N, C-alpha and C positions, 0 to 999 in steps of 0.2 A: 811021701805026701800021705795023709790021710784022705779020705775020699770025700771028708766033709770039704776041707779045704779045696782040693779039685773043683768039685762043684761050685763052690763059690767064685773061683776064679773062671771057668766056664760060664758061668751067669753073668760075670762083667764083662766077658769077651762077647757074647751072644748080645747083649743089651748095648755094647758100644757100636757094636756093627749094625743094628737094628737100626739105632738113632742117630748114626754118625751122617746121613744126608739132611736132616732138619733143620739144621745150624747153617749150613753152606747156600751159597746163591746158586741160582737156577740160571741157565743158558750162558752165553760167552760171557768173559770175565771184561768190563770197560777196558779202553785203551788208556793209557795215561796220556796227557797232551803232551806234545814236544813243543819246546818254544825254539822258533826259529827267527831270524831277522830276514825280513823282508825288503826291499826295495821301495822306496817310497816317490810315487808318482806325484810330480808339483803338479798341481791345478792351475791353469792360466786363468786368470781374472783379468778384467778390464780396471784401469784405475779411473776414479772418478775426479774429474778435477773442474774444480769450481773457479769460472771466470771472476779475475779480481776487477771491480770496476776501474776503468780509467780514470785517471784525473782530470777533473773538470779545471781547464786553464782562463778559459772567457766564457761570459754570457752575454745575450741579447735579450732586454726585457722590453717588450712591445708596450707602449700606451696606446698607438691609434696605429691601424693600417686599412687605408682606405682612403674615403670622401672625409676632408674636414668636418668635423661636426658641427662647428660651430657657423659654417656658412654653407657648406654642402657642396664645395666647386673647386677643390684643391683636393687633389689624388696625393695622399702621404702615407710613409713610412717613419714613424716618430718612437721614441724610446731611450734606453740607456743602455750605455755598453759596460761592462763590468771586467777587469782581468782579477781573476783569483789568485794568481801566484806568477811571482816574476817582475822585471821590469822591462819594459819594452818602449823603444824610443818613436815607434809609428805604432798604432791601431789604429786599424779601419772595418769598418761596416761596408760589406758589399751586397747588393742583390743582384742574382743574375738571372735572368730568362731565358726560356727554353730557346731564343733566337740569338743567345750570346751576348746580348745588351747587357751591359753592367752599368749600375749605379754604386758610385760609392762616396764614402763619407769619411774622411781623415780625422780622427780624434784625438791625434797628437801622441805625445808620450803618456805612458800610464804604467802604474805600477811602481815600487820603491817609494820613493819620498814624493813622486808625483799622485796626483788622484787617481783614483783604480775605480771609481764610477763616474761617466760623463756621459750627459743627453748627446744625443744625435738626432740628424735631420736628413730624410731624403726624400724627394719629389719627382716619382719614375713618370713617366709619360701617360697620359689617359688610357691611351690605348691597351696598356699592360691591365686595365682592371680584369678582375674576375681570373688573373693567373696566379700562379703562386709559384714565386719565384724561389731560387733556392739562395738562403742565406749562410753568408760567409763570414768569419772573422780572419782578418790579418795582422799577425804580431810579427813585426818586423822581416815582413814580405814574404812570410811562410804562411801558406792559407790552411786554413780547417775548415772542413764543413762542420756543418750543425745539425743536432738533434732535437728534435721538438720535443718541451716536456711542459706542462701546464702546472704552473705556480699556486698553490692552495685554492684551485679552481676558480680560479677570479683572474688570473693573467696568466700570459703566454712567456715562454722563454724558449730559446733556440744555445742549445749547451754546446760550445767545444771542448773537445775532449783530447787528451794528448794520441789518442790512437786515431783523430779523423784527418791527419796530414795530406793534404792533397797535391801540395806543390811546395819543393823547397824555396 
């Protein structure tokens, strides 16, 4: 080999060693991610349950509860009783006062082929004026307590639902 070729080869080797660090990365090499299967821990959450409205089976619509508006001397509870579903041989409207005194109106059979809306008339004793009795609807001997619900802002209704059974 001649001197010229040897110098060129040495020059190339020196240049390569001088510039060999310029294209590399400095510091430690980054680690490659390792994919592993981990255990999944379930998160316990509460389940939201929306109450389904109970079926309305009957209602009392009140026309007057107090002194007779025409002459003001008779304490009365007047209105209509309505059966929403089913047929019953006996439908009763019951007022039960805190001293366990009850006033009962039997509207007879209702529902099915019978009339499903009938008027009722109860005349409690005058000494109960100013007290609020429990309103009960009895359907074939099964008593249902009622829940007050204003109707259209002008009249009052007490509703019996399937979940308000108070006696078999």
